[in-house]
ZAMARGU-4260 file (C-alpha; in steps of 0.2 Angstrom, whole numbers, plus 5000, padded with zeros to 4 digits):
<rodrens>
0) 4869/5147/5005 | 4854/5137/5010 | 4853/5129/4993 | 4871/5124/4995 | 4868/5117/5012
5) 4854/5107/5005 | 4865/5100/4991 | 4878/5094/5002 | 4865/5087/5014 | 4858/5077/5000
10) 4876/5071/4995 | 4879/5065/5012 | 4863/5055/5012 | 4865/5049/4994 | 4883/5043/4997
15) 4876/5033/5012 | 4888/5043/5024 | 4873/5047/5035 | 4856/5039/5038 | 4846/5055/5035
20) 4848/5074/5034 | 4843/5076/5052 | 4859/5067/5057 | 4869/5082/5051 | 4871/5100/5055
25) 4878/5111/5041 | 4883/5129/5045 | 4889/5141/5032 | 4895/5160/5034 | 4889/5173/5022
30) 4883/5189/5029 | 4877/5179/5043 | 4878/5160/5048 | 4865/5150/5038 | 4861/5132/5043
35) 4848/5118/5041 | 4845/5120/5060 | 4832/5133/5067 | 4845/5140/5078 | 4864/5142/5080
40) 4872/5135/5095 | 4884/5146/5105 | 4898/5134/5102 | 4896/5135/5084 | 4896/5154/5085
45) 4912/5152/5095 | 4920/5142/5082 | 4917/5154/5068 | 4923/5168/5079 | 4940/5158/5084
50) 4943/5150/5067 | 4946/5156/5049 | 4932/5146/5043 | 4917/5148/5031 | 4909/5131/5034
55) 4906/5119/5048 | 4899/5101/5047 | 4894/5092/5063 | 4887/5075/5058 | 4885/5057/5065
60) 4890/5044/5051 | 4877/5030/5047 | 4877/5016/5061 | 4889/5004/5053 | 4903/5017/5050
65) 4900/5025/5067 | 4902/5008/5076 | 4918/5005/5066 | 4925/5022/5071 | 4920/5017/5089
70) 4931/5002/5087 | 4946/5013/5082 | 4943/5025/5096 | 4943/5011/5109 | 4961/5006/5103
75) 4967/5024/5099 | 4958/5036/5111 | 4969/5051/5106 | 4972/5050/5087 | 4968/5039/5073
80) 4981/5038/5060 | 4975/5032/5042 | 4983/5018/5033 | 4979/5021/5015 | 4990/5033/5005
85) 4978/5046/5000 | 4971/5049/5017 | 4988/5050/5025 | 4992/5064/5012 | 4976/5073/5013
90) 4970/5072/5031 | 4987/5066/5039 | 4978/5060/5056 | 4961/5062/5065 | 4962/5070/5082
95) 4949/5062/5095 | 4941/5074/5108 | 4930/5069/5123 | 4916/5083/5122 | 4908/5095/5111
100) 4919/5110/5119 | 4922/5125/5108 | 4941/5126/5114 | 4944/5108/5111 | 4937/5108/5094
105) 4945/5124/5089 | 4962/5117/5095 | 4959/5101/5084 | 4953/5111/5069 | 4967/5123/5070
110) 4979/5108/5067 | 4969/5096/5056 | 4954/5098/5043 | 4942/5088/5054 | 4941/5079/5071
115) 4930/5065/5080 | 4920/5070/5095 | 4917/5054/5105 | 4899/5050/5107 | 4893/5064/5095
120) 4901/5061/5078 | 4913/5070/5066 | 4916/5089/5065 | 4924/5096/5049 | 4927/5114/5043
125) 4931/5123/5027 | 4940/5139/5025 | 4932/5144/5008 | 4917/5134/5004 | 4904/5121/5011
130) 4911/5108/4999 | 4927/5107/5009 | 4918/5102/5025 | 4909/5089/5015 | 4924/5082/5007
135) 4934/5081/5023 | 4919/5072/5032 | 4918/5059/5017 | 4937/5057/5018 | 4937/5053/5037
140) 4923/5040/5034 | 4933/5032/5020 | 4950/5033/5030 | 4943/5025/5046 | 4933/5012/5036
145) 4949/5006/5027 | 4960/5007/5043 | 4948/4996/5053 | 4947/4982/5041 | 4965/4983/5035
150) 4971/4983/5053 | 4960/4968/5057 | 4967/4958/5042 | 4985/4962/5047 | 4981/4957/5065
155) 4973/4940/5059 | 4987/4936/5048 | 5000/4938/5062 | 5009/4953/5055 | 5023/4959/5065
160) 5018/4973/5077 | 4999/4968/5076 | 4992/4962/5092 | 4982/4946/5090 | 4964/4951/5090
165) 4952/4943/5103 | 4938/4931/5098 | 4926/4945/5102 | 4935/4957/5090 | 4935/4944/5076
170) 4916/4941/5079 | 4913/4960/5078 | 4922/4961/5062 | 4913/4946/5055 | 4896/4955/5061
175) 4901/4971/5052 | 4905/4963/5035 | 4888/4954/5036 | 4880/4971/5036 | 4888/4977/5020
180) 4879/4974/5004 | 4888/4978/4987 | 4879/4992/4978 | 4867/4986/4965 | 4873/4987/4947
185) 4869/5005/4941 | 4861/5008/4924 | 4873/5003/4910 | 4883/5017/4902 | 4885/5017/4883
190) 4894/5002/4876 | 4903/5011/4862 | 4918/5023/4862 | 4913/5041/4861 | 4919/5052/4847
195) 4922/5071/4847 | 4922/5083/4861 | 4904/5085/4865 | 4901/5066/4866 | 4917/5062/4875
200) 4914/5075/4889 | 4896/5069/4891 | 4901/5051/4892 | 4915/5055/4905 | 4902/5065/4916
205) 4890/5050/4914 | 4904/5039/4920 | 4909/5049/4934 | 4891/5049/4941 | 4890/5031/4939
210) 4906/5027/4949 | 4900/5039/4963 | 4884/5031/4963 | 4891/5014/4964 | 4901/5019/4979
215) 4918/5016/4970 | 4925/5033/4975 | 4924/5043/4991 | 4926/5062/4993 | 4934/5070/4977
220) 4947/5056/4974 | 4948/5047/4958 | 4950/5052/4940 | 4943/5048/4923 | 4951/5050/4905
225) 4947/5047/4886 | 4960/5047/4872 | 4956/5054/4855 | 4970/5055/4843 | 4984/5064/4850
230) 4974/5072/4864 | 4968/5066/4881 | 4952/5072/4890 | 4955/5071/4908 | 4946/5076/4924
235) 4954/5091/4933 | 4963/5089/4949 | 4952/5090/4965 | 4936/5088/4954 | 4921/5079/4960
240) 4917/5064/4948 | 4899/5066/4950 | 4902/5084/4944 | 4913/5084/4930 | 4904/5096/4918
245) 4916/5111/4916 | 4930/5102/4925 | 4937/5091/4910 | 4954/5097/4902 | 4959/5093/4884
250) 4977/5091/4884 | 4990/5086/4871 | 4999/5069/4873 | 5016/5077/4870 | 5014/5088/4885
255) 5013/5104/4875 | 4996/5110/4883 | 4996/5122/4897 | 4980/5112/4903 | 4993/5101/4913
260) 4993/5114/4926 | 4975/5110/4931 | 4974/5092/4925 | 4974/5077/4937 | 4990/5074/4946
265) 4990/5057/4938 | 4990/5064/4921 | 5007/5056/4917 | 5002/5039/4922 | 4987/5041/4910
270) 4998/5046/4896 | 5010/5033/4898 | 4996/5019/4899 | 4989/5026/4883 | 5006/5026/4875
275) 5009/5008/4880 | 4992/5001/4876 | 4978/5002/4863 | 4966/5008/4876 | 4956/5023/4874
280) 4948/5025/4892 | 4954/5025/4909 | 4944/5025/4926 | 4953/5027/4942 | 4943/5024/4958
285) 4945/5021/4977 | 4934/5006/4980 | 4936/5003/4999 | 4939/4984/4999 | 4951/4985/4984
290) 4962/4997/4994 | 4959/4986/5010 | 4965/4970/5001 | 4979/4979/4992 | 4987/4982/5009
295) 4983/4964/5016 | 4999/4957/5011 | 5010/4970/5020 | 5020/4984/5013 | 5024/4981/4995
300) 5041/4987/4990 | 5042/4999/4975 | 5045/4988/4959 | 5037/4973/4967 | 5021/4965/4961
305) 5008/4954/4969 | 4991/4948/4963 | 4973/4948/4970 | 4963/4936/4960 | 4974/4939/4945
310) 4974/4957/4946 | 4992/4964/4949 | 4995/4975/4964 | 5009/4988/4962 | 5017/5002/4972
315) 5020/5019/4968 | 5017/5037/4973 | 5006/5050/4964 | 5016/5060/4950 | 5031/5057/4940
320) 5045/5056/4953 | 5058/5043/4955 | 5045/5032/4964 | 5029/5038/4955 | 5016/5026/4949
325) 5020/5031/4931 | 5035/5019/4933 | 5025/5004/4939 | 5006/5006/4934 | 5007/5007/4915
330) 5016/4990/4913 | 5003/4981/4924 | 4989/4989/4915 | 4997/4984/4898 | 4995/4966/4902
335) 4978/4965/4913 | 4969/4981/4909 | 4968/4983/4927 | 4979/4985/4942 | 4978/4991/4960
340) 4990/5003/4967 | 4994/4997/4985 | 4985/5008/4998 | 4979/5020/4984 | 4965/5013/4972
345) 4961/5004/4957 | 4965/5009/4938 | 4955/5000/4924 | 4957/5003/4906 | 4946/4998/4891
350) 4948/5000/4872 | 4929/4998/4869 | 4918/5008/4881 | 4916/5017/4898 | 4904/5004/4902
355) 4917/4990/4900 | 4929/4999/4911 | 4916/5002/4924 | 4911/4984/4925 | 4929/4979/4927
360) 4931/4991/4942 | 4915/4986/4950 | 4919/4967/4947 | 4936/4970/4956 | 4928/4978/4971
365) 4916/4964/4973 | 4929/4951/4971 | 4940/4960/4985 | 4924/4961/4996 | 4922/4942/4996
370) 4940/4939/4998 | 4939/4950/5014 | 4925/4940/5020 | 4935/4924/5017 | 4950/4930/5026
375) 4940/4934/5042 | 4931/4918/5040 | 4945/4905/5037
</rodrens>
């Protein structure tokens, strides 16, 4: 248990979610409650007694993220409602409570996966594993970051229903952006197409680690695939992109494989992209500013398209339903080898290498970051 606690403390730090391991308290239940702290507070014991949980995480995000959360709390003191589609689906909304009180926290965690305690940090829990508490914490950090900047861009553009921001709010937003640096380019991935199962799985695992290290996906969202002949290798649903070993399915293009049960929920879109194009590789990430800028023009109607720096933005829901992104994304990818699903994330494809796809994903995010800066500094 302590090894797992240290693993996820390391991830929190490596992903830039907290400044140092001392900013997080991890608690995991086995035969007793284990922690990275010397003692178990009574409020923590009470939460384990009152809730059906196996893990608990109490952590303060790094200063910039925490300041942004503070801005949201000031406007929405009771509940923060995410604006991106993945966060809306996964965490729904985020309760805000005033004090580190066991009854209040238990009430919040009985309804939602995590909550924000004003002046303290984020509290998340998992019913089965430590990973669940980590994932929810990461998701809340992503959701609040995206919501803050998406809301500011809407307000500054005069969108209906968005109150005009004050000069002080605009100045604060500009200040936050000035503190953000794009991650330096990570070591290059192989510049050729992998062949054979062993090489493909190894290349996908390396690409996943690179995407996470570059900050182009938060939590466990995103997926990766590669086509070889009539088969697709694709990351499993719910898998972490930096831990893909053992979580990659080989499924037939014609849908005859039972692996579709565990494969990414966006398998149908990947299949259709491969059918329409000569591409061999797809990477789907959730880069923060790409998601933010995809919503900057307001709600996008299903079937409509707009562009960000030449990159198409389309609408669509996960899956193959009537409004599924399988109906809008593949055609956009066919023409541009990249597209952003509004409020969801970026898909890039390549017919040459994972390195080529990764560079395209990173370049789109950097472009969107600079467009966001420009939008708040007209």
